PQR file of N, CA, C, O and H, with PARSE charges and radii, in Angstrom:
ATOM      1  N   MET A   1       0.844  -1.180   0.000 -0.4000 1.5000
ATOM      2  CA  MET A   1       0.000   0.000   0.000 -0.0000 2.0000
ATOM      3  C   MET A   1       0.891   1.246   0.000  0.5500 1.7000
ATOM      4  O   MET A   1       1.811   1.358   0.811 -0.5500 1.4000
ATOM      5  N   ALA A   2       0.619   2.156  -0.892 -0.4000 1.5000
ATOM      6  CA  ALA A   2       1.401   3.387  -1.012 -0.0000 2.0000
ATOM      7  C   ALA A   2       1.024   4.364   0.098  0.5500 1.7000
ATOM      8  O   ALA A   2      -0.145   4.488   0.465 -0.5500 1.4000
ATOM      9  H   ALA A   2      -0.127   2.065  -1.551  0.4000 1.0000
ATOM     10  N   SER A   3       2.022   5.045   0.619 -0.4000 1.5000
ATOM     11  CA  SER A   3       1.733   6.049   1.638 -0.0000 2.0000
ATOM     12  C   SER A   3       1.663   7.425   0.991  0.5500 1.7000
ATOM     13  O   SER A   3       2.206   7.652  -0.090 -0.5500 1.4000
ATOM     14  H   SER A   3       2.972   4.944   0.321  0.4000 1.0000
ATOM     15  N   LYS A   4       0.995   8.320   1.666 -0.4000 1.5000
ATOM     16  CA  LYS A   4       0.871   9.683   1.173 -0.0000 2.0000
ATOM     17  C   LYS A   4       1.305  10.631   2.284  0.5500 1.7000
ATOM     18  O   LYS A   4       0.991  10.426   3.456 -0.5500 1.4000
ATOM     19  H   LYS A   4       0.554   8.135   2.544  0.4000 1.0000
ATOM     20  N   THR A   5       2.023  11.660   1.895 -0.4000 1.5000
ATOM     21  CA  THR A   5       2.517  12.651   2.830 -0.0000 2.0000
ATOM     22  C   THR A   5       1.776  13.962   2.604  0.5500 1.7000
ATOM     23  O   THR A   5       1.597  14.383   1.461 -0.5500 1.4000
ATOM     24  H   THR A   5       2.278  11.827   0.942  0.4000 1.0000
ATOM     25  N   ARG A   6       1.352  14.600   3.662 -0.4000 1.5000
ATOM     26  CA  ARG A   6       0.705  15.918   3.542 -0.0000 2.0000
ATOM     27  C   ARG A   6       1.781  16.983   3.507  0.5500 1.7000
ATOM     28  O   ARG A   6       2.826  16.863   4.147 -0.5500 1.4000
ATOM     29  H   ARG A   6       1.497  14.258   4.590  0.4000 1.0000
ATOM     30  N   ALA A   7       1.501  18.032   2.742 -0.4000 1.5000
ATOM     31  CA  ALA A   7       2.464  19.126   2.609 -0.0000 2.0000
ATOM     32  C   ALA A   7       1.719  20.370   2.157  0.5500 1.7000
ATOM     33  O   ALA A   7       0.518  20.329   1.893 -0.5500 1.4000
ATOM     34  H   ALA A   7       0.653  18.130   2.223  0.4000 1.0000
ATOM     35  N   ALA A   8       2.438  21.465   2.072 -0.4000 1.5000
ATOM     36  CA  ALA A   8       1.914  22.681   1.454 -0.0000 2.0000
ATOM     37  C   ALA A   8       2.392  22.661   0.010  0.5500 1.7000
ATOM     38  O   ALA A   8       3.521  22.264  -0.277 -0.5500 1.4000
ATOM     39  H   ALA A   8       3.415  21.498   2.286  0.4000 1.0000
ATOM     40  N   GLY A   9       1.529  23.090  -0.887 -0.4000 1.5000
ATOM     41  CA  GLY A   9       1.892  23.098  -2.300 -0.0000 2.0000
ATOM     42  C   GLY A   9       1.310  24.296  -3.012  0.5500 1.7000
ATOM     43  O   GLY A   9       0.444  24.996  -2.487 -0.5500 1.4000
ATOM     44  H   GLY A   9       0.611  23.413  -0.654  0.4000 1.0000
ATOM     45  N   THR A  10       1.802  24.519  -4.219 -0.4000 1.5000
ATOM     46  CA  THR A  10       1.308  25.636  -5.021 -0.0000 2.0000
ATOM     47  C   THR A  10       0.820  25.138  -6.367  0.5500 1.7000
ATOM     48  O   THR A  10       1.289  24.126  -6.889 -0.5500 1.4000
ATOM     49  H   THR A  10       2.505  23.950  -4.645  0.4000 1.0000
ATOM     50  N   CYS A  11      -0.134  25.874  -6.912 -0.4000 1.5000
ATOM     51  CA  CYS A  11      -0.603  25.608  -8.277 -0.0000 2.0000
ATOM     52  C   CYS A  11       0.525  26.022  -9.224  0.5500 1.7000
ATOM     53  O   CYS A  11       1.054  27.128  -9.116 -0.5500 1.4000
ATOM     54  H   CYS A  11      -0.515  26.696  -6.488  0.4000 1.0000
ATOM     55  N   ALA A  12       0.889  25.140 -10.145 -0.4000 1.5000
ATOM     56  CA  ALA A  12       1.969  25.438 -11.086 -0.0000 2.0000
ATOM     57  C   ALA A  12       1.575  26.529 -12.077  0.5500 1.7000
ATOM     58  O   ALA A  12       2.440  27.158 -12.686 -0.5500 1.4000
ATOM     59  H   ALA A  12       0.459  24.241 -10.233  0.4000 1.0000
ATOM     60  N   LYS A  13       0.271  26.756 -12.241 -0.4000 1.5000
ATOM     61  CA  LYS A  13      -0.203  27.741 -13.215 -0.0000 2.0000
ATOM     62  C   LYS A  13      -0.259  29.157 -12.638  0.5500 1.7000
ATOM     63  O   LYS A  13       0.145  30.112 -13.302 -0.5500 1.4000
ATOM     64  H   LYS A  13      -0.432  26.245 -11.747  0.4000 1.0000
ATOM     65  N   CYS A  14      -0.766  29.300 -11.387 -0.4000 1.5000
ATOM     66  CA  CYS A  14      -0.961  30.656 -10.851 -0.0000 2.0000
ATOM     67  C   CYS A  14      -0.283  30.923  -9.511  0.5500 1.7000
ATOM     68  O   CYS A  14      -0.171  32.078  -9.101 -0.5500 1.4000
ATOM     69  H   CYS A  14      -1.094  28.524 -10.847  0.4000 1.0000
ATOM     70  N   GLY A  15       0.172  29.875  -8.820 -0.4000 1.5000
ATOM     71  CA  GLY A  15       0.868  30.070  -7.565 -0.0000 2.0000
ATOM     72  C   GLY A  15       0.000  30.035  -6.319  0.5500 1.7000
ATOM     73  O   GLY A  15       0.519  30.213  -5.217 -0.5500 1.4000
ATOM     74  H   GLY A  15       0.080  28.936  -9.153  0.4000 1.0000
ATOM     75  N   ASN A  16      -1.321  29.809  -6.452 -0.4000 1.5000
ATOM     76  CA  ASN A  16      -2.173  29.688  -5.269 -0.0000 2.0000
ATOM     77  C   ASN A  16      -1.659  28.558  -4.391  0.5500 1.7000
ATOM     78  O   ASN A  16      -1.146  27.558  -4.893 -0.5500 1.4000
ATOM     79  H   ASN A  16      -1.743  29.664  -7.347  0.4000 1.0000
ATOM     80  N   VAL A  17      -1.799  28.718  -3.084 -0.4000 1.5000
ATOM     81  CA  VAL A  17      -1.280  27.736  -2.133 -0.0000 2.0000
ATOM     82  C   VAL A  17      -2.413  26.818  -1.656  0.5500 1.7000
ATOM     83  O   VAL A  17      -3.531  27.267  -1.405 -0.5500 1.4000
ATOM     84  H   VAL A  17      -2.216  29.530  -2.677  0.4000 1.0000
ATOM     85  N   PHE A  18      -2.100  25.537  -1.540 -0.4000 1.5000
ATOM     86  CA  PHE A  18      -3.058  24.517  -1.119 -0.0000 2.0000
ATOM     87  C   PHE A  18      -2.390  23.545  -0.156  0.5500 1.7000
ATOM     88  O   PHE A  18      -1.166  23.415  -0.138 -0.5500 1.4000
ATOM     89  H   PHE A  18      -1.191  25.172  -1.744  0.4000 1.0000
ATOM     90  N   ALA A  19      -3.201  22.869   0.639 -0.4000 1.5000
ATOM     91  CA  ALA A  19      -2.738  21.672   1.334 -0.0000 2.0000
ATOM     92  C   ALA A  19      -2.780  20.570   0.280  0.5500 1.7000
ATOM     93  O   ALA A  19      -3.778  20.432  -0.427 -0.5500 1.4000
ATOM     94  H   ALA A  19      -4.196  22.974   0.624  0.4000 1.0000
ATOM     95  N   VAL A  20      -1.716  19.788   0.166 -0.4000 1.5000
ATOM     96  CA  VAL A  20      -1.643  18.737  -0.842 -0.0000 2.0000
ATOM     97  C   VAL A  20      -1.209  17.422  -0.210  0.5500 1.7000
ATOM     98  O   VAL A  20      -0.688  17.393   0.905 -0.5500 1.4000
ATOM     99  H   VAL A  20      -0.905  19.900   0.741  0.4000 1.0000
ATOM    100  N   ARG A  21      -1.435  16.336  -0.941 -0.4000 1.5000
ATOM    101  CA  ARG A  21      -0.909  15.024  -0.587 -0.0000 2.0000
ATOM    102  C   ARG A  21       0.057  14.614  -1.684  0.5500 1.7000
ATOM    103  O   ARG A  21      -0.225  14.781  -2.870 -0.5500 1.4000
ATOM    104  H   ARG A  21      -1.859  16.360  -1.846  0.4000 1.0000
ATOM    105  N   GLN A  22       1.207  14.073  -1.273 -0.4000 1.5000
ATOM    106  CA  GLN A  22       2.185  13.583  -2.244 -0.0000 2.0000
ATOM    107  C   GLN A  22       2.365  12.092  -2.001  0.5500 1.7000
ATOM    108  O   GLN A  22       2.665  11.668  -0.885 -0.5500 1.4000
ATOM    109  H   GLN A  22       1.436  13.937  -0.309  0.4000 1.0000
ATOM    110  N   SER A  23       2.180  11.299  -3.054 -0.4000 1.5000
ATOM    111  CA  SER A  23       2.329   9.854  -2.932 -0.0000 2.0000
ATOM    112  C   SER A  23       3.800   9.473  -3.059  0.5500 1.7000
ATOM    113  O   SER A  23       4.626  10.283  -3.480 -0.5500 1.4000
ATOM    114  H   SER A  23       1.937  11.644  -3.961  0.4000 1.0000
ATOM    115  N   ASP A  24       4.121   8.234  -2.691 -0.4000 1.5000
ATOM    116  CA  ASP A  24       5.484   7.731  -2.820 -0.0000 2.0000
ATOM    117  C   ASP A  24       5.962   7.816  -4.266  0.5500 1.7000
ATOM    118  O   ASP A  24       7.154   7.985  -4.524 -0.5500 1.4000
ATOM    119  H   ASP A  24       3.450   7.576  -2.348  0.4000 1.0000
ATOM    120  N   GLY A  25       5.027   7.697  -5.207 -0.4000 1.5000
ATOM    121  CA  GLY A  25       5.368   7.762  -6.629 -0.0000 2.0000
ATOM    122  C   GLY A  25       5.566   9.183  -7.132  0.5500 1.7000
ATOM    123  O   GLY A  25       5.950   9.378  -8.285 -0.5500 1.4000
ATOM    124  H   GLY A  25       4.059   7.559  -4.998  0.4000 1.0000
ATOM    125  N   GLY A  26       5.308  10.191  -6.281 -0.4000 1.5000
ATOM    126  CA  GLY A  26       5.531  11.578  -6.673 -0.0000 2.0000
ATOM    127  C   GLY A  26       4.295  12.330  -7.119  0.5500 1.7000
ATOM    128  O   GLY A  26       4.365  13.534  -7.364 -0.5500 1.4000
ATOM    129  H   GLY A  26       4.996  10.033  -5.344  0.4000 1.0000
ATOM    130  N   ALA A  27       3.158  11.647  -7.230 -0.4000 1.5000
ATOM    131  CA  ALA A  27       1.929  12.335  -7.627 -0.0000 2.0000
ATOM    132  C   ALA A  27       1.511  13.307  -6.537  0.5500 1.7000
ATOM    133  O   ALA A  27       1.546  12.973  -5.352 -0.5500 1.4000
ATOM    134  H   ALA A  27       3.101  10.669  -7.031  0.4000 1.0000
ATOM    135  N   ILE A  28       1.113  14.513  -6.938 -0.4000 1.5000
ATOM    136  CA  ILE A  28       0.704  15.551  -5.993 -0.0000 2.0000
ATOM    137  C   ILE A  28      -0.734  15.933  -6.299  0.5500 1.7000
ATOM    138  O   ILE A  28      -1.067  16.288  -7.430 -0.5500 1.4000
ATOM    139  H   ILE A  28       1.085  14.783  -7.901  0.4000 1.0000
ATOM    140  N   GLU A  29      -1.592  15.856  -5.271 -0.4000 1.5000
ATOM    141  CA  GLU A  29      -2.999  16.218  -5.461 -0.0000 2.0000
ATOM    142  C   GLU A  29      -3.441  17.134  -4.332  0.5500 1.7000
ATOM    143  O   GLU A  29      -3.067  16.925  -3.177 -0.5500 1.4000
ATOM    144  H   GLU A  29      -1.322  15.567  -4.353  0.4000 1.0000
ATOM    145  N   PRO A  30      -4.235  18.148  -4.658 -0.5600 1.5000
ATOM    146  CA  PRO A  30      -4.725  19.049  -3.620  0.2800 2.0000
ATOM    147  C   PRO A  30      -5.739  18.332  -2.732  0.5500 1.7000
ATOM    148  O   PRO A  30      -6.448  17.434  -3.186 -0.5500 1.4000
ATOM    149  N   ILE A  31      -5.800  18.730  -1.479 -0.4000 1.5000
ATOM    150  CA  ILE A  31      -6.754  18.144  -0.534 -0.0000 2.0000
ATOM    151  C   ILE A  31      -8.028  18.987  -0.550  0.5500 1.7000
ATOM    152  O   ILE A  31      -7.981  20.197  -0.330 -0.5500 1.4000
ATOM    153  H   ILE A  31      -5.223  19.459  -1.110  0.4000 1.0000
ATOM    154  N   GLY A  32      -9.158  18.346  -0.809 -0.4000 1.5000
ATOM    155  CA  GLY A  32     -10.446  19.021  -0.733 -0.0000 2.0000
ATOM    156  C   GLY A  32     -10.961  19.625  -2.027  0.5500 1.7000
ATOM    157  O   GLY A  32     -12.125  20.020  -2.098 -0.5500 1.4000
ATOM    158  H   GLY A  32      -9.197  17.363  -0.987  0.4000 1.0000
ATOM    159  N   VAL A  33     -10.127  19.705  -3.047 -0.4000 1.5000
ATOM    160  CA  VAL A  33     -10.551  20.223  -4.351 -0.0000 2.0000
ATOM    161  C   VAL A  33      -9.922  19.367  -5.442  0.5500 1.7000
ATOM    162  O   VAL A  33      -8.952  18.650  -5.197 -0.5500 1.4000
ATOM    163  H   VAL A  33      -9.182  19.384  -2.990  0.4000 1.0000
ATOM    164  N   ARG A  34     -10.476  19.444  -6.637 -0.4000 1.5000
ATOM    165  CA  ARG A  34      -9.915  18.686  -7.758 -0.0000 2.0000
ATOM    166  C   ARG A  34      -8.960  19.516  -8.598  0.5500 1.7000
ATOM    167  O   ARG A  34      -8.049  18.993  -9.240 -0.5500 1.4000
ATOM    168  H   ARG A  34     -11.265  20.026  -6.836  0.4000 1.0000
ATOM    169  N   GLN A  35      -9.189  20.822  -8.579 -0.4000 1.5000
ATOM    170  CA  GLN A  35      -8.332  21.718  -9.352 -0.0000 2.0000
ATOM    171  C   GLN A  35      -8.325  23.090  -8.701  0.5500 1.7000
ATOM    172  O   GLN A  35      -9.151  23.380  -7.835 -0.5500 1.4000
ATOM    173  H   GLN A  35      -9.929  21.247  -8.057  0.4000 1.0000
ATOM    174  N   CYS A  36      -7.401  23.922  -9.115 -0.4000 1.5000
ATOM    175  CA  CYS A  36      -7.305  25.293  -8.620 -0.0000 2.0000
ATOM    176  C   CYS A  36      -8.432  26.130  -9.219  0.5500 1.7000
ATOM    177  O   CYS A  36      -9.013  25.756 -10.238 -0.5500 1.4000
ATOM    178  H   CYS A  36      -6.730  23.687  -9.818  0.4000 1.0000
ATOM    179  N   SER A  37      -8.735  27.246  -8.598 -0.4000 1.5000
ATOM    180  CA  SER A  37      -9.770  28.138  -9.118 -0.0000 2.0000
ATOM    181  C   SER A  37      -9.401  28.697 -10.500  0.5500 1.7000
ATOM    182  O   SER A  37     -10.281  29.134 -11.242 -0.5500 1.4000
ATOM    183  H   SER A  37      -8.263  27.550  -7.770  0.4000 1.0000
ATOM    184  N   CYS A  38      -8.110  28.685 -10.849 -0.4000 1.5000
ATOM    185  CA  CYS A  38      -7.686  29.157 -12.171 -0.0000 2.0000
ATOM    186  C   CYS A  38      -7.836  28.063 -13.226  0.5500 1.7000
ATOM    187  O   CYS A  38      -7.632  28.313 -14.414 -0.5500 1.4000
ATOM    188  H   CYS A  38      -7.396  28.330 -10.246  0.4000 1.0000
ATOM    189  N   GLY A  39      -8.194  26.851 -12.796 -0.4000 1.5000
ATOM    190  CA  GLY A  39      -8.327  25.725 -13.716 -0.0000 2.0000
ATOM    191  C   GLY A  39      -7.098  24.829 -13.737  0.5500 1.7000
ATOM    192  O   GLY A  39      -7.108  23.785 -14.388 -0.5500 1.4000
ATOM    193  H   GLY A  39      -8.360  26.648 -11.831  0.4000 1.0000
ATOM    194  N   GLY A  40      -6.042  25.220 -13.036 -0.4000 1.5000
ATOM    195  CA  GLY A  40      -4.811  24.434 -13.004 -0.0000 2.0000
ATOM    196  C   GLY A  40      -4.998  23.106 -12.295  0.5500 1.7000
ATOM    197  O   GLY A  40      -5.718  23.022 -11.300 -0.5500 1.4000
ATOM    198  H   GLY A  40      -6.033  26.068 -12.507  0.4000 1.0000
ATOM    199  N   THR A  41      -4.351  22.073 -12.804 -0.4000 1.5000
ATOM    200  CA  THR A  41      -4.430  20.746 -12.205 -0.0000 2.0000
ATOM    201  C   THR A  41      -3.053  20.190 -11.870  0.5500 1.7000
ATOM    202  O   THR A  41      -2.938  19.033 -11.465 -0.5500 1.4000
ATOM    203  H   THR A  41      -3.766  22.141 -13.613  0.4000 1.0000
ATOM    204  N   SER A  42      -2.012  20.992 -12.030 -0.4000 1.5000
ATOM    205  CA  SER A  42      -0.652  20.584 -11.717 -0.0000 2.0000
ATOM    206  C   SER A  42      -0.175  21.362 -10.493  0.5500 1.7000
ATOM    207  O   SER A  42      -0.307  22.585 -10.435 -0.5500 1.4000
ATOM    208  H   SER A  42      -2.105  21.931 -12.359  0.4000 1.0000
ATOM    209  N   PHE A  43       0.381  20.643  -9.516 -0.4000 1.5000
ATOM    210  CA  PHE A  43       0.787  21.259  -8.260 -0.0000 2.0000
ATOM    211  C   PHE A  43       2.220  20.885  -7.922  0.5500 1.7000
ATOM    212  O   PHE A  43       2.709  19.828  -8.320 -0.5500 1.4000
ATOM    213  H   PHE A  43       0.488  19.650  -9.563  0.4000 1.0000
ATOM    214  N   GLU A  44       2.888  21.764  -7.182 -0.4000 1.5000
ATOM    215  CA  GLU A  44       4.260  21.538  -6.754 -0.0000 2.0000
ATOM    216  C   GLU A  44       4.321  21.672  -5.241  0.5500 1.7000
ATOM    217  O   GLU A  44       3.673  22.544  -4.662 -0.5500 1.4000
ATOM    218  H   GLU A  44       2.491  22.622  -6.858  0.4000 1.0000
ATOM    219  N   VAL A  45       5.102  20.807  -4.601 -0.4000 1.5000
ATOM    220  CA  VAL A  45       5.269  20.867  -3.147 -0.0000 2.0000
ATOM    221  C   VAL A  45       6.230  21.992  -2.806  0.5500 1.7000
ATOM    222  O   VAL A  45       7.276  22.141  -3.436 -0.5500 1.4000
ATOM    223  H   VAL A  45       5.628  20.099  -5.071  0.4000 1.0000
ATOM    224  N   LEU A  46       5.866  22.786  -1.798 -0.4000 1.5000
ATOM    225  CA  LEU A  46       6.766  23.821  -1.298 -0.0000 2.0000
ATOM    226  C   LEU A  46       7.841  23.131  -0.468  0.5500 1.7000
ATOM    227  O   LEU A  46       7.528  22.382   0.457 -0.5500 1.4000
ATOM    228  H   LEU A  46       5.016  22.665  -1.286  0.4000 1.0000
ATOM    229  N   GLU A  47       9.074  23.373  -0.787 -0.4000 1.5000
ATOM    230  CA  GLU A  47      10.186  22.766  -0.062 -0.0000 2.0000
ATOM    231  C   GLU A  47      10.725  23.752   0.952  0.5500 1.7000
ATOM    232  O   GLU A  47      10.895  24.933   0.651 -0.5500 1.4000
ATOM    233  H   GLU A  47       9.329  23.982  -1.539  0.4000 1.0000
ATOM    234  N   SER A  48      10.990  23.276   2.133 -0.4000 1.5000
ATOM    235  CA  SER A  48      11.643  24.121   3.128 -0.0000 2.0000
ATOM    236  C   SER A  48      12.313  23.222   4.155  0.5500 1.7000
ATOM    237  O   SER A  48      11.815  22.141   4.469 -0.5500 1.4000
ATOM    238  H   SER A  48      10.852  22.316   2.378  0.4000 1.0000
ATOM    239  N   ALA A  49      13.421  23.668   4.663 -0.4000 1.5000
ATOM    240  CA  ALA A  49      14.120  22.937   5.716 -0.0000 2.0000
ATOM    241  C   ALA A  49      13.444  23.235   7.040  0.5500 1.7000
ATOM    242  O   ALA A  49      12.941  24.340   7.242 -0.5500 1.4000
ATOM    243  H   ALA A  49      13.825  24.546   4.408  0.4000 1.0000
ATOM    244  N   PRO A  50      13.425  22.267   7.944 -0.5600 1.5000
ATOM    245  CA  PRO A  50      12.854  22.537   9.265  0.2800 2.0000
ATOM    246  C   PRO A  50      13.599  23.675   9.958  0.5500 1.7000
ATOM    247  O   PRO A  50      14.816  23.800   9.824 -0.5500 1.4000
ATOM    248  N   ALA A  51      12.879  24.486  10.681 -0.4000 1.5000
ATOM    249  CA  ALA A  51      13.496  25.601  11.400 -0.0000 2.0000
ATOM    250  C   ALA A  51      14.347  25.064  12.542  0.5500 1.7000
ATOM    251  O   ALA A  51      13.932  24.151  13.256 -0.5500 1.4000
ATOM    252  H   ALA A  51      11.890  24.384  10.789  0.4000 1.0000
ATOM    253  N   ASP A  52      15.523  25.623  12.712 -0.4000 1.5000
ATOM    254  CA  ASP A  52      16.420  25.242  13.801 -0.0000 2.0000
ATOM    255  C   ASP A  52      16.269  26.289  14.910  0.5500 1.7000
ATOM    256  O   ASP A  52      16.704  27.429  14.746 -0.5500 1.4000
ATOM    257  H   ASP A  52      15.860  26.365  12.132  0.4000 1.0000
ATOM    258  N   PRO A  53      15.658  25.910  16.035 -0.5600 1.5000
ATOM    259  CA  PRO A  53      15.428  26.898  17.094  0.2800 2.0000
ATOM    260  C   PRO A  53      16.720  27.388  17.746  0.5500 1.7000
ATOM    261  O   PRO A  53      16.709  28.386  18.467 -0.5500 1.4000
ATOM    262  N   TYR A  54      17.830  26.694  17.499 -0.4000 1.5000
ATOM    263  CA  TYR A  54      19.104  27.086  18.108 -0.0000 2.0000
ATOM    264  C   TYR A  54      20.029  27.821  17.143  0.5500 1.7000
ATOM    265  O   TYR A  54      21.142  28.197  17.510 -0.5500 1.4000
ATOM    266  H   TYR A  54      17.838  25.883  16.914  0.4000 1.0000
ATOM    267  N   ALA A  55      19.572  28.023  15.922 -0.4000 1.5000
ATOM    268  CA  ALA A  55      20.392  28.723  14.932 -0.0000 2.0000
ATOM    269  C   ALA A  55      20.512  30.197  15.314  0.5500 1.7000
ATOM    270  O   ALA A  55      19.585  30.790  15.866 -0.5500 1.4000
ATOM    271  H   ALA A  55      18.668  27.717  15.624  0.4000 1.0000
ATOM    272  N   THR A  56      21.647  30.760  15.015 -0.4000 1.5000
ATOM    273  CA  THR A  56      21.858  32.181  15.279 -0.0000 2.0000
ATOM    274  C   THR A  56      22.115  32.883  13.957  0.5500 1.7000
ATOM    275  O   THR A  56      22.708  32.302  13.048 -0.5500 1.4000
ATOM    276  H   THR A  56      22.400  30.278  14.567  0.4000 1.0000
ATOM    277  N   THR A  57      21.687  34.089  13.848 -0.4000 1.5000
ATOM    278  CA  THR A  57      21.964  34.898  12.670 -0.0000 2.0000
ATOM    279  C   THR A  57      22.916  36.008  13.074  0.5500 1.7000
ATOM    280  O   THR A  57      22.633  36.807  13.966 -0.5500 1.4000
ATOM    281  H   THR A  57      21.206  34.562  14.586  0.4000 1.0000
ATOM    282  N   GLU A  58      24.021  36.035  12.412 -0.4000 1.5000
ATOM    283  CA  GLU A  58      25.046  37.044  12.734 -0.0000 2.0000
ATOM    284  C   GLU A  58      25.401  37.858  11.533  0.5500 1.7000
ATOM    285  O   GLU A  58      26.244  38.752  11.619 -0.5500 1.4000
ATOM    286  H   GLU A  58      24.251  35.386  11.687  0.4000 1.0000
TER
END
């Protein structure tokens, strides 16, 4: 059984942000809708490193 990971994602067409699910195979689908309000059906996961609470900025 394939697992799915929840993430934040954007519509590849207009940049609207959605909650998405990404499967092990790489498929990305928005949660709760079938497509973006602009008609886009392709989504990209927002990548970010976890915040380090001990990091310092100098």
